[in-house]
C-alpha positions as CSV (number, residue, x, y, z in Angstrom):
1,M,0.0,0.0,0.0
2,L,2.8,2.4,1.0
3,G,4.6,1.6,-2.2
4,A,1.6,2.2,-4.3
5,A,1.0,5.6,-2.6
6,S,4.6,6.7,-3.2
7,L,4.5,5.7,-6.8
8,G,1.3,7.8,-7.3
9,T,2.8,10.8,-5.6
10,L,5.9,10.6,-7.9
11,S,3.6,10.3,-11.0
12,F,1.7,13.6,-10.2
13,A,4.9,15.5,-9.2
14,A,6.7,14.9,-12.5
15,P,4.1,16.7,-14.7
16,A,3.9,19.6,-12.2
17,M,7.7,20.1,-12.3
18,A,7.7,19.9,-16.2
19,Q,4.9,22.6,-16.4
20,D,6.8,24.8,-14.0
21,Q,9.9,24.7,-16.1
22,Q,7.9,25.5,-19.3
23,W,6.3,28.5,-17.6
24,R,9.6,29.8,-16.4
25,A,11.1,29.5,-19.9
26,A,8.1,31.3,-21.5
27,G,8.1,34.1,-19.0
28,S,11.8,35.1,-19.2
29,I,12.9,38.3,-21.1
30,A,16.1,38.4,-23.0
31,R,18.4,41.4,-22.0
32,E,20.2,43.5,-24.6
33,E,23.9,42.6,-24.9
34,E,25.1,46.3,-25.0
35,F,23.5,49.6,-24.0
36,Q,23.2,52.1,-26.9
37,P,23.1,55.8,-25.8
38,I,20.8,58.2,-27.6
39,Q,22.6,60.2,-30.3
40,R,22.1,63.9,-30.2
41,L,21.1,65.6,-33.5
42,P,23.6,68.1,-34.9
43,A,23.2,71.8,-34.2
44,T,22.0,74.2,-36.9
45,E,23.3,77.7,-37.5
46,I,19.9,79.3,-36.9
47,L,18.7,77.4,-33.8
48,P,21.8,76.0,-32.1
49,G,21.4,72.7,-30.4
50,T,18.2,71.7,-32.1
51,Y,17.0,69.9,-35.2
52,K,17.2,70.8,-38.9
53,L,14.1,71.4,-40.9
54,P,13.5,69.2,-44.0
55,P,14.8,70.6,-47.3
56,Y,12.6,72.8,-49.5
57,P,12.3,72.7,-53.3
58,S,14.8,74.8,-55.2
59,T,12.3,77.1,-57.0
60,G,9.3,79.1,-56.0
61,S,7.2,82.3,-56.5
62,P,6.1,85.2,-54.3
63,G,3.9,84.0,-51.4
64,N,5.2,80.5,-51.9
65,P,8.6,80.3,-50.4
66,A,10.8,77.7,-51.9
67,V,14.4,77.8,-50.5
68,P,15.4,77.8,-46.8
69,A,15.9,81.3,-45.6
70,R,19.0,82.7,-43.9
71,L,19.4,85.4,-41.4
72,V,19.4,88.9,-42.7
73,A,22.9,89.4,-41.3
74,E,24.2,86.7,-43.7
75,N,23.2,88.7,-46.8
76,P,24.7,92.0,-47.7
77,P,22.0,94.7,-48.2
78,E,21.5,96.6,-51.3
79,L,23.3,100.0,-51.4
80,N,21.3,102.8,-49.8
81,I,18.2,100.6,-49.2
82,I,19.0,98.7,-46.0
83,N,21.1,100.4,-43.3
84,D,23.4,98.9,-40.7
85,D,20.6,98.6,-38.2
86,V,18.7,96.2,-40.4
87,E,21.7,94.2,-41.2
88,K,23.2,93.9,-37.7
89,Q,20.4,94.4,-35.2
90,D,17.1,93.6,-36.7
91,A,18.2,90.0,-37.5
92,L,18.4,89.4,-33.7
93,F,14.6,90.0,-33.4
94,L,13.3,87.8,-36.2
95,T,10.6,85.3,-35.2
96,E,11.0,81.7,-36.2
97,D,8.4,82.1,-38.9
98,E,10.2,85.0,-40.4
99,V,13.5,83.1,-40.4
100,F,12.1,80.1,-42.3
101,T,9.7,81.7,-44.7
102,S,11.6,84.7,-46.1
103,R,13.7,84.1,-49.2
104,P,17.5,84.8,-49.3
105,K,18.6,88.1,-50.8
106,L,21.0,88.3,-53.8
107,S,24.3,90.0,-53.3
108,P,24.4,93.3,-55.4
109,A,28.1,93.2,-55.8
110,K,31.1,90.8,-56.3
111,D,34.0,90.4,-53.9
112,G,36.8,91.2,-56.4
113,I,37.8,94.3,-58.3
114,L,35.8,93.3,-61.5
115,Q,32.2,94.1,-60.7
116,T,30.4,93.8,-64.1
117,L,30.9,93.2,-67.8
118,A,28.0,94.4,-69.8
119,I,26.9,94.2,-73.5
120,Q,23.6,95.4,-74.9
121,S,21.9,96.2,-78.2
122,T,19.0,98.5,-79.1
123,W,17.0,98.5,-82.3
124,I,14.6,101.4,-83.1
125,A,12.3,100.8,-86.1
126,G,12.4,103.3,-88.9
127,S,13.5,104.3,-92.4
128,G,13.7,107.4,-94.6
129,D,13.0,110.6,-92.6
130,N,11.7,108.4,-89.8
131,I,15.2,107.4,-88.9
132,G,15.9,103.8,-87.8
133,M,18.7,103.1,-85.4
134,T,20.7,100.1,-84.2
135,E,23.0,100.7,-81.2
136,V,25.6,98.2,-79.9
137,S,27.5,99.0,-76.7
138,G,29.7,97.4,-74.1
139,S,31.2,98.4,-70.7
140,A,33.1,97.1,-67.7
141,T,32.9,98.3,-64.1
142,L,35.8,98.1,-61.6
143,G,35.2,98.7,-57.9
144,F,37.7,99.9,-55.3
145,P,37.3,100.7,-51.5
146,A,37.3,104.5,-51.0
147,P,38.2,104.2,-48.2
148,S,36.1,101.1,-47.5
149,R,33.8,98.7,-49.3
150,E,30.8,100.6,-47.8
151,S,32.0,103.7,-49.7
152,P,33.2,102.3,-53.1
153,L,34.8,104.1,-56.0
154,L,33.5,102.6,-59.3
155,L,35.3,103.1,-62.7
156,T,33.2,102.2,-65.8
157,P,34.9,102.5,-69.3
158,G,32.4,102.0,-72.1
159,Y,32.2,102.1,-75.9
160,G,29.2,102.2,-78.3
161,M,28.3,102.5,-82.0
162,I,25.0,103.8,-83.4
163,F,24.1,102.9,-87.0
164,L,21.5,105.2,-88.6
165,V,19.1,104.3,-91.4
166,G,18.1,107.6,-93.1
167,P,17.2,110.4,-93.2
168,D,16.4,111.2,-96.8
169,S,15.7,114.9,-96.7
170,I,18.7,115.9,-94.4
171,E,22.3,114.7,-94.6
172,A,23.5,112.8,-91.6
173,P,26.4,110.4,-90.8
174,S,25.7,106.7,-91.1
175,T,27.5,105.8,-87.8
176,L,27.9,107.6,-84.5
177,Y,30.5,106.6,-81.9
178,Q,30.9,107.2,-78.2
179,A,33.7,106.3,-75.8
180,Y,33.6,107.4,-72.1
181,L,34.9,106.7,-68.6
182,T,32.4,107.1,-65.7
183,T,33.8,107.6,-62.2
184,T,31.2,107.1,-59.4
185,W,31.6,107.4,-55.7
186,M,29.0,106.3,-53.2
187,S,28.9,107.0,-49.5
188,Q,26.6,106.6,-46.6
189,L,27.1,109.8,-44.8
190,T,25.0,109.0,-41.7
191,E,22.4,106.4,-40.8
192,K,19.8,108.3,-42.8
193,W,21.8,110.3,-45.4
194,G,23.7,109.0,-48.4
195,T,25.2,110.5,-51.6
196,V,26.1,109.4,-55.1
197,L,28.5,111.5,-57.1
198,S,29.7,110.8,-60.6
199,V,31.6,112.4,-63.5
200,T,31.8,111.1,-67.1
201,P,34.3,112.5,-69.6
202,G,33.8,111.1,-73.1
203,V,34.3,111.5,-76.9
204,Y,31.0,111.6,-78.9
205,S,31.6,111.9,-82.7
206,D,31.4,110.4,-86.1
207,F,35.3,110.4,-86.2
208,Q,35.4,112.3,-89.4
209,L,36.3,115.9,-88.5
210,T,36.7,115.6,-84.8
211,N,37.3,118.8,-82.8
212,S,37.0,120.0,-79.3
213,D,33.2,119.8,-79.3
214,A,33.5,116.0,-79.5
215,F,34.9,115.9,-76.0
216,R,32.1,116.4,-73.4
217,V,31.9,116.0,-69.7
218,S,28.7,115.1,-67.9
219,G,28.1,114.5,-64.2
220,M,25.6,113.8,-61.5
221,A,25.1,114.6,-57.8
222,I,22.3,113.0,-55.8
223,L,21.5,113.1,-52.1
224,T,19.4,110.4,-50.5
225,H,17.4,110.4,-47.3
226,K,16.0,107.2,-45.7
227,T,12.9,108.2,-43.9
228,T,11.8,104.6,-43.0
229,D,13.1,101.1,-43.8
230,R,10.8,101.0,-46.8
231,L,10.9,104.6,-48.0
232,Q,13.8,106.7,-49.4
233,L,13.8,110.2,-50.8
234,M,16.3,111.4,-53.4
235,F,17.0,114.8,-55.0
236,G,19.9,116.3,-56.9
237,V,20.9,117.3,-60.4
238,V,22.2,115.6,-63.6
239,Y,24.4,117.6,-66.0
240,L,23.9,116.1,-69.4
241,N,25.9,118.6,-71.4
242,R,23.6,118.2,-74.4
243,D,22.7,120.9,-76.9
244,D,18.9,120.3,-76.4
245,I,18.7,119.8,-72.6
246,P,22.0,120.6,-70.8
247,I,20.8,120.0,-67.3
248,L,18.0,118.1,-65.5
249,P,16.8,118.1,-61.9
250,V,16.6,114.8,-60.1
251,A,13.8,114.3,-57.5
252,G,11.5,111.6,-56.2
253,L,11.1,108.7,-53.9
254,I,11.9,105.0,-53.8
255,W,9.2,102.9,-52.0
256,T,9.6,99.1,-51.3
257,P,6.3,98.0,-49.7
258,G,7.7,94.4,-49.7
259,D,10.7,92.4,-50.9
260,D,8.7,91.5,-54.1
261,Y,7.8,95.1,-55.1
262,R,9.7,98.3,-55.8
263,L,8.4,101.6,-56.9
264,E,10.7,104.4,-58.1
265,L,8.7,107.6,-58.5
266,T,11.8,109.5,-59.7
267,F,12.4,112.1,-62.4
268,P,13.7,111.7,-65.1
269,R,13.5,107.9,-64.9
270,P,10.5,106.4,-63.1
271,R,10.2,102.6,-62.7
272,Y,8.0,100.0,-61.2
273,S,9.4,96.4,-60.6
274,Q,7.7,93.2,-59.4
275,L,9.1,89.8,-58.7
276,F,7.3,86.9,-60.3
277,S,9.7,83.9,-59.8
278,Y,12.9,83.0,-58.0
279,G,15.2,80.1,-57.2
280,E,18.6,79.4,-55.8
281,G,20.9,82.2,-56.9
282,Y,18.4,84.1,-59.2
283,E,15.3,86.3,-59.3
284,D,13.0,87.0,-62.2
285,W,11.4,90.4,-62.4
286,W,9.1,92.3,-64.8
287,Y,9.0,96.1,-64.9
288,V,7.7,99.2,-66.6
289,T,9.9,102.3,-66.9
290,G,10.4,105.5,-68.7
291,E,13.6,107.2,-69.9
292,F,15.0,110.1,-71.8
293,G,17.0,109.0,-74.9
294,G,19.2,110.5,-77.5
295,G,22.4,112.6,-77.2
296,T,24.7,115.1,-78.9
297,W,27.6,114.2,-81.3
298,S,30.2,116.3,-83.1
299,V,29.9,115.3,-86.8
300,E,31.0,116.4,-90.3
301,H,28.4,118.7,-91.8
302,P,27.6,118.1,-95.5
303,I,29.3,121.4,-96.5
304,G,32.5,120.1,-95.0
305,Q,32.5,121.8,-91.6
306,N,32.0,120.5,-88.1
307,D,28.6,120.7,-86.5
308,N,26.8,119.2,-83.5
309,L,24.1,116.7,-84.3
310,T,21.5,116.1,-81.5
311,L,19.0,113.3,-81.4
312,T,16.1,113.5,-78.9
313,D,13.4,111.0,-78.0
314,Y,11.3,109.8,-75.0
315,R,10.7,106.1,-74.2
316,L,8.1,104.0,-72.4
317,L,9.5,100.4,-71.9
318,L,8.1,97.1,-70.6
319,G,10.8,94.6,-69.7
320,M,11.7,91.3,-68.0
321,E,15.0,90.6,-66.3
322,R,16.8,87.8,-64.5
323,K,19.0,88.9,-61.7
324,T,21.8,86.7,-60.4
325,D,24.0,86.7,-57.3
326,G,26.8,89.2,-57.5
327,G,25.1,91.9,-59.6
328,G,24.7,90.0,-62.8
329,K,21.5,90.1,-65.0
330,S,20.1,89.5,-68.4
331,F,17.1,91.4,-69.8
332,V,14.8,92.0,-72.8
333,E,12.6,95.1,-73.4
334,I,10.0,96.3,-75.8
335,G,9.1,100.0,-75.9
336,Y,7.2,102.8,-77.5
337,V,9.3,105.8,-78.7
338,F,7.8,109.2,-79.2
339,G,8.8,112.9,-79.3
340,R,11.6,112.1,-81.8
341,Q,13.7,114.9,-83.3
342,L,16.9,115.4,-85.2
343,E,18.6,118.8,-85.4
344,Y,22.0,120.5,-86.1
345,E,23.4,123.4,-84.0
346,H,24.3,125.6,-86.9
347,D,21.9,124.4,-89.5
348,P,18.3,125.7,-89.2
349,A,16.9,122.4,-90.7
350,K,15.0,120.4,-88.1
351,L,13.4,117.0,-88.5
352,D,10.4,115.8,-86.5
353,M,10.0,112.0,-86.8
354,S,7.0,109.7,-86.2
355,D,6.5,107.5,-83.2
356,T,7.9,104.0,-83.4
357,I,8.8,100.9,-81.4
358,L,12.0,99.8,-79.7
359,L,13.6,96.4,-78.9
360,R,16.5,96.1,-76.5
361,S,18.3,93.2,-74.8
362,G,21.5,92.9,-72.8
363,W,23.6,90.7,-70.5
364,W,25.6,91.7,-67.4
365,Y,28.2,89.5,-65.8
């Protein structure tokens, strides 16, 4: 009997021990072999010690920002538009939304001495007594600190040729030439006041019977006053040294209600510009502008003597341009030309011409 009871006890104990071992095996949790510390994300330049935002597309349009923005302090301001306070202090008070939704600004200048290389051509329709003209010109601009980069001295040598088609009733040279050197000095006198001074000696002639009248000196003196961050006043004088209009006043205002708009209500060259597209390193603008065209050249008169020939016209232009970083651009314009005249200084004959159209294009490095 005792043997039978012991055998029964052993038979029940064996399954219980087996089930206990299976439960222990199922309930155990494997431990990691090595502890992995959390890796900190790299710091950004704008918000140190935090994360980076995902990349944006490379192109966009106004109201639809496309490229990551940078602080204002990282972008040099346009001359006489944004003062030192905006560049150095206002960037410290930008909100996070302003930092990540405003587009980068293009630099208006290059780091080296060579600032621009420019070529452009202009075609004015006409024939017979309604003279047609084709102008081809080129120039280069060199910049030097005077005494600093904030007060630069710019030297711009240039050369141009104008090919005339007509007139029939008055003798006129077939080609006019101009060679000049413009010296410009810009300075920010105070936080609010700035100045632009320039002088341009040049030779304007048909290179047939050139005399002292072919050498002419023109100049400009403009004073600017920044009333607000968006509004700037300007006034001064331009000495054209032309036989028809020797001098012109300069007056007006420059208003930038936003980074995508610019209104220049200035005489004698008003202009309205609006941004319509941009991307990394470029901006596309359309604009409408007015300008005063023509000039005075010393030429050989049909009777064999020297005389001064003056061309006068007024222009209303619609254009598109692509600006690139460093002051480069390419543009194309179509325009309406009116108030056209041709006259000599010593010849009483005067030619009034009909209105016509203008096409112009150019490229600036």
